[in-house]
N, C-alpha and C positions, 0 to 999 in steps of 0.2 A: 819472201817465201809464199805469200800470199798471189796467187794467180786466178785470173779470168781469163780463158783463151775461147775465143768465139770463132765458130766456124761454120760453114755452108751459105757463105752469101756469093752471090755471082749475078750473071746476065740472064733474065729472065724476060719472055715477052710478057705484055699486058694478059692477064685472064691466068696467068700461069702459077706456080707454088715453088715452095722454097720450104727448106726447115732448117733453121738455125740451131746450132748448137752452142753450149757454153759449160765449158769444162772447169771447175771449180777445185782449187785446193790451197791447203795451207790453213783453213780455219774450218770452225764447226757448221759446216753448209746447213745442217738441218735447224739450225736458229736463227737463221737467216731471212729476211725478204729478198726474194729475188725479183729483177726486174730487167727490162728491156728497153733500151730508150733508141731513140734514133737523132739525128742530125742532118739536116740536108743543106744545100749550099745557100747561104744568105740566112738560115732560120737558126733560133735558137735552138737547143738538144729540150727535146720532148719525151716524156713518158707515152711509152707503147703497152707496155701490158706489165703486170705484178701479179706475182704468186707469193702467199704467205706462207709461214711453216705451215700452218692450218690448212693451208692449200685453198685457201679464200682466193680467187681472182677478181682483178680489175683489168679494164681495158680502156684506151682512148677512144671517145665516140667514133673517131675514121677508121678505125680499124675492128670494132664490135660485128662479130657475124662472118667475120675472113680469117682473123688471126686466133691461134689459140696457144696459151703459155702452159707448160707443163714442167715438172720437176721428177726426178728421178732422185729419190734421198738415199739409196744403195749405192749409186754411181757417182753422186755428185756432180750432176748435169741439170740443167735448165733448157728447155726447147721451146722454139718459137716457130709453131707451124702457121705459114702464112699461105693462104689461099686468095684466089682472085684479086692477085697483085694490080695495083694501079701504076701509073707513072708518077704520082703525087706519094706514093710509098720508097721511091728512089731517094736514099740516104745511107748515111754511114749506121750500122746498129750497134748498139755497146750494150753488153750485159753488167748487170750492177748488183752488189752483195749490201745490203745494209742492217744494223742493227742498232738498236739504242737500248741498252742494259746498263745499271749500275752507274748512270751519271756519264756515260762514255758512249760516243757517239761513232761509229764503224762503219767505213762507205767504203767498197773499193770499186775498179772499175777495169774493164778488159779493154783492150786495144781498139776494137772496133772491127768488123766486118762490112764489106761495101755490098749492098744490096742494089741494082740497077735496073729499073724496069721500064724497057725501050722496045719498040718495037723496028 
């Protein structure tokens, strides 16, 4: 019933832009921390960007100034606007929803969407 469905990935040239979307359903979206993670071949999954219910944001140093995370609570969608893309941004990008309340840890993941930055 809980679903996180990413879209918007694809092939883009260095310096280009993409906007990823994550459509959430099956849980109370407004109460969750929403994040984008990525995993490149041969590397561990890493946090890219995070937006809290209060809309406080955090970014990995490698993407600061280039990526912007946002959420639309009315539509239950979280976005990742990616500008000035670099080849090292190539990875599978995953949407994550997290909540820790009343002693219970809730952690949901999407299936991932491939982003390839190459000329």
